Each structure stands twice: as C-alpha cells, then as structure tokens.
C-alpha positions as CSV (number, residue, x, y, z in Angstrom):
1,M,71.6,98.4,90.6
2,D,71.0,96.1,87.6
3,N,73.5,95.4,84.4
4,N,71.8,97.9,82.2
5,T,72.1,100.9,84.6
6,N,75.6,99.6,85.4
7,S,76.4,100.1,81.7
8,Q,74.5,103.5,81.6
9,I,76.5,105.1,84.6
10,L,80.0,104.2,83.8
11,S,79.6,105.5,80.2
12,T,78.3,109.0,81.5
13,P,80.9,111.6,81.2
14,S,81.8,114.2,83.4
15,P,82.9,117.8,82.5
16,G,85.8,118.0,85.1
17,M,89.2,116.7,84.1
18,T,89.5,113.4,82.6
19,V,91.3,110.6,83.9
20,G,93.7,110.9,80.8
21,E,94.3,114.3,81.8
22,S,95.0,113.4,85.6
23,V,95.8,109.7,86.6
24,F,97.1,108.4,83.0
25,K,99.3,111.5,82.3
26,Y,101.2,110.7,85.6
27,F,100.9,106.4,85.6
28,P,101.3,105.6,82.2
29,D,102.2,102.2,82.9
30,L,98.9,101.1,84.1
31,T,97.4,97.7,83.0
32,A,94.0,98.0,80.6
33,E,92.2,96.7,83.8
34,Q,93.3,99.4,85.9
35,R,92.7,101.9,83.2
36,E,89.2,100.7,83.1
37,H,88.9,100.8,87.0
38,F,90.3,104.2,87.1
39,T,87.6,105.5,83.9
40,A,85.1,104.0,86.1
41,L,85.4,106.0,89.0
42,D,84.0,109.0,87.5
43,A,80.6,107.8,87.1
44,L,80.0,105.5,89.8
45,Y,81.0,108.6,92.3
46,H,78.7,111.0,90.2
47,D,75.9,108.5,90.5
48,W,76.3,107.6,94.2
49,N,77.2,111.2,95.3
50,A,73.7,112.4,93.8
51,K,72.4,109.8,96.6
52,I,74.7,110.1,99.6
53,N,76.6,113.0,99.7
54,V,80.4,111.9,100.5
55,I,82.4,114.5,98.3
56,S,81.4,118.3,98.4
57,R,78.8,118.7,95.4
58,K,80.8,121.9,94.4
59,D,84.0,119.7,94.1
60,I,82.7,116.5,92.7
61,D,83.8,117.5,88.9
62,N,87.2,117.9,90.4
63,L,87.0,113.9,91.5
64,Y,89.7,113.0,89.5
65,E,92.4,116.3,90.3
66,H,91.4,116.5,94.0
67,H,90.5,113.1,95.0
68,V,92.0,110.3,93.0
69,L,95.5,111.8,91.9
70,H,95.6,113.4,95.7
71,S,95.4,110.0,96.9
72,L,97.9,108.6,94.1
73,G,100.3,111.1,95.9
74,I,101.1,108.4,98.4
75,A,102.5,106.0,95.7
76,E,105.1,108.6,94.6
77,I,106.9,108.1,97.8
78,I,106.3,104.4,98.3
79,S,105.4,101.5,96.5
80,F,103.9,98.9,98.4
81,R,105.2,95.5,98.2
82,P,103.0,92.8,97.4
83,G,101.1,91.4,100.8
84,T,101.8,94.8,102.2
85,R,98.5,95.7,104.6
86,V,97.4,99.1,104.7
87,M,94.6,100.6,106.9
88,D,92.7,103.9,105.3
89,L,91.8,105.6,108.4
90,G,88.9,108.0,108.3
91,T,88.2,106.8,104.4
92,G,85.1,108.9,103.9
93,G,84.2,107.8,100.0
94,G,86.9,105.5,100.0
95,F,89.9,108.1,99.7
96,P,92.9,107.3,99.2
97,G,92.2,103.9,99.6
98,I,90.3,102.8,96.5
99,P,92.8,104.6,94.2
100,L,95.3,103.0,95.7
101,A,93.8,99.4,95.6
102,I,93.4,99.9,92.0
103,L,97.2,100.9,91.7
104,F,98.4,98.1,94.1
105,P,96.0,95.0,93.3
106,E,98.4,92.8,95.3
107,V,98.3,94.5,98.4
108,Q,95.6,94.1,101.1
109,F,93.5,97.4,102.2
110,R,90.8,98.1,105.1
111,L,88.9,101.0,104.6
112,V,87.6,102.4,107.9
113,D,85.0,105.2,108.9
114,S,82.9,105.7,111.7
115,I,80.2,107.3,109.3
116,G,78.2,104.2,107.9
117,K,76.8,106.0,104.7
118,K,80.4,106.7,103.6
119,I,81.2,102.8,103.9
120,R,77.9,102.1,102.3
121,V,79.5,104.2,99.2
122,C,82.8,102.5,99.6
123,N,81.1,99.2,99.5
124,E,79.1,99.9,96.3
125,V,82.1,101.2,94.4
126,I,84.3,98.5,95.5
127,S,81.3,95.8,94.3
128,A,81.1,97.9,91.4
129,L,84.5,97.6,90.0
130,G,85.1,94.0,91.4
131,L,88.1,94.6,93.6
132,T,89.1,91.9,95.8
133,N,92.0,93.5,97.5
134,V,89.7,95.6,99.8
135,T,87.8,95.3,102.7
136,T,85.7,97.8,104.6
137,Q,84.7,98.4,108.3
138,H,82.1,101.0,110.1
139,A,84.1,101.9,112.9
140,R,86.2,104.1,114.8
141,A,90.0,103.1,114.5
142,E,89.9,101.8,118.4
143,E,87.3,99.4,117.2
144,V,89.6,97.8,114.7
145,R,90.4,94.8,116.5
146,Y,91.0,91.1,116.4
147,V,91.5,88.1,118.7
148,K,95.1,87.5,119.6
149,S,95.2,84.1,120.1
150,P,91.8,82.8,118.2
151,K,90.3,79.4,119.2
152,K,87.5,77.4,118.1
153,L,84.6,77.5,120.3
154,K,83.1,74.9,121.8
155,K,79.2,74.1,121.9
156,G,77.5,76.7,123.8
157,E,80.9,78.6,124.6
158,A,80.7,82.4,124.5
159,P,83.2,83.9,122.1
160,E,85.9,86.2,123.6
161,P,84.7,89.6,125.4
162,A,85.8,92.9,123.9
163,E,88.3,93.6,126.3
164,G,90.0,90.5,125.1
165,L,90.7,91.9,121.7
166,Q,94.0,93.3,120.3
167,P,94.1,96.0,117.7
168,A,94.3,94.8,114.1
169,R,97.9,95.4,112.9
170,F,99.0,96.8,109.7
171,D,102.2,97.6,107.6
172,F,101.1,101.2,107.2
173,V,98.0,103.5,108.1
174,V,97.0,106.0,105.5
175,S,94.7,108.9,105.5
176,R,93.2,112.4,104.6
177,A,91.6,112.6,107.5
178,V,91.2,116.1,108.6
179,M,92.8,115.9,112.1
180,P,96.0,117.0,113.6
181,L,99.3,115.1,112.7
182,A,99.9,114.3,116.7
183,D,96.3,112.9,117.0
184,L,96.6,110.6,113.6
185,V,100.0,109.5,115.2
186,K,98.1,108.6,118.7
187,I,95.3,106.7,117.0
188,S,97.7,104.8,114.3
189,Q,100.4,103.4,116.5
190,P,98.6,100.6,118.1
191,H,97.7,99.2,114.5
192,I,101.4,99.2,113.2
193,S,103.1,96.0,113.0
194,Q,106.5,95.2,113.9
195,R,106.8,93.0,110.7
196,Q,108.7,95.0,108.2
197,Q,108.6,94.0,104.4
198,N,108.8,97.5,102.7
199,A,111.8,99.7,101.9
200,L,110.1,102.7,104.1
201,P,109.6,101.3,107.7
202,N,106.1,100.9,108.7
203,G,104.3,103.9,109.8
204,L,101.8,106.6,109.0
205,I,101.3,108.4,105.4
206,A,99.1,111.2,105.7
207,L,98.1,113.4,103.0
208,K,98.2,117.0,104.3
209,G,97.4,120.6,103.4
210,G,98.7,124.2,104.2
211,E,101.1,125.2,106.4
212,L,102.3,122.3,108.7
213,Q,105.4,123.7,110.4
214,H,103.6,123.8,114.0
215,E,101.5,120.7,113.5
216,A,104.9,118.5,112.4
217,G,106.7,120.0,115.2
218,A,104.3,118.3,117.7
219,V,105.2,114.9,116.4
220,K,108.7,113.9,118.2
221,R,109.3,111.0,115.7
222,E,111.4,110.3,112.6
223,K,109.3,112.2,109.6
224,I,109.6,112.9,106.2
225,I,107.3,116.0,104.6
226,T,107.3,115.6,100.7
227,P,105.4,118.1,98.7
228,L,103.5,117.0,96.2
229,S,104.2,119.6,93.5
230,D,107.5,118.0,93.2
231,F,105.2,115.4,91.1
232,F,102.4,116.9,89.9
233,A,102.1,120.4,87.9
234,E,98.7,121.4,88.6
235,E,98.0,124.4,91.0
236,Y,95.9,122.4,93.1
237,F,99.0,120.9,94.5
238,S,100.9,123.6,95.4
239,T,99.8,123.4,99.2
240,K,99.4,119.7,99.4
241,Q,101.8,117.7,101.1
242,V,102.8,113.6,101.8
243,V,104.0,113.2,105.7
244,Y,105.4,110.0,106.4
245,V,105.9,109.2,110.1
246,Q,107.8,106.0,111.1
247,L,106.0,104.2,114.0
C-alpha cells in the first residue's frame, strides 16, 4: 500500500458510531498519538475487511462499539503495568489485542490465531499504525513455544526438536474466542508465568456474553465476573461481561 493510498484510507469516514462517541468518551485522557491510532482503525478495518472478511460485513459499521470499546472493557478491571506480557488467544482480526496495545504502549502483546488470513490483517493494521509493542503468530495456542534453555548452535548442529520446546509464558492471556470458559482455562494454563507484577494475579481474562452461570460453574478456580454495563451505557453491553480466572 503506497503513502497516497494510506492517506486516502485513513481519512475515509464511517457511518457507524464514531471514535469520539465511544472510545474518547470513556477514555478521555488519551495522548494525541493514541487518539490518532484509534481514529485510524475505522478506515483501516473497513479497507481490509473488504478484502479479507474478518468482521461480519453486517457488523463492520459497529467497529468502535462492538469491537474496539468491547476490547477495552478489559482495561476497566486492570491497568497493565509496564513490562507486562499478554497473549491474545484467538485474536481474529486483532481483538482485543490491538486496541489494548494502543491503550498500553509499554505492555508487550502477542496476537495468536490459527487462521492465516486473520493474522495477515493484524499485521497490516499493526504496520500501518506503527505499533512496536505487538507481535503476531499464526499458530494454535499449544504451538506458542520457546526454547527453555536456548544455546548458540555450533556449525552443523541442528536446532532443538519441537518436543524440547516449552510453552511461552505470559502474565495474562486475554481472549474474545467463542469457546467454553473451561476450555480457555485449559489452553491458557501452560502459558501463565509464575512471576507476578500486577495488582491482579496472573491469569485469564475473557470477554463473554450471555448467561454464564453454567459455563463459569464448570471452572473450579478463583474467578471474578464483571458486567460491562457497570462501565459502558450502550445497550450492546447489557449482556457483555469480563471474566477473570486466576491461574
């Protein structure tokens, strides 16, 4: 994408809720750069969604309310400290990871999805915004790994085999993935670091909707369920919740 095309895309308005009506209203203390980044998301996602469908075409005009502000609901229960490492599991087109990365520029985010075209959209948006605190990985959660004791290979020496790799560790796993909470806990558990650096102990933070009593009851761990209607007045959030599970 050349610079002229970029400028044209970033200035194209959307008929849906504006960034000022959603993000700026609830997060008034953003820097000028953060405001520019959030404003740019509208045209970037409209452009890329027309090429690679990562958001429902019926829902793309609700980008700020249904996707950006929804993602930022996580920031209502925790303010990640600088240096925190967060994995966005099943990120799709970059939610909640990209909005959170804009809000927390000193926090490191890894966006993971098993569908390559979704990761491509994430990469394009990250590049267009110039975000330096986000990496992506086209993989399933169990493939997000690192060498436990990395060593410099000698000439002709093969790298450590896959079975010698350990799960990459993060302070938190965040997710909007549509899977049962118990499954998210099982997948996330191996990736949680034992080193604590936030007011909230390390764990899983999932954005969920609808009735959660049965789903949450299947998870026998310390958890907190917070309605997003406690923070956001829009009707969309009347059934949306943030679920924190300590891991």
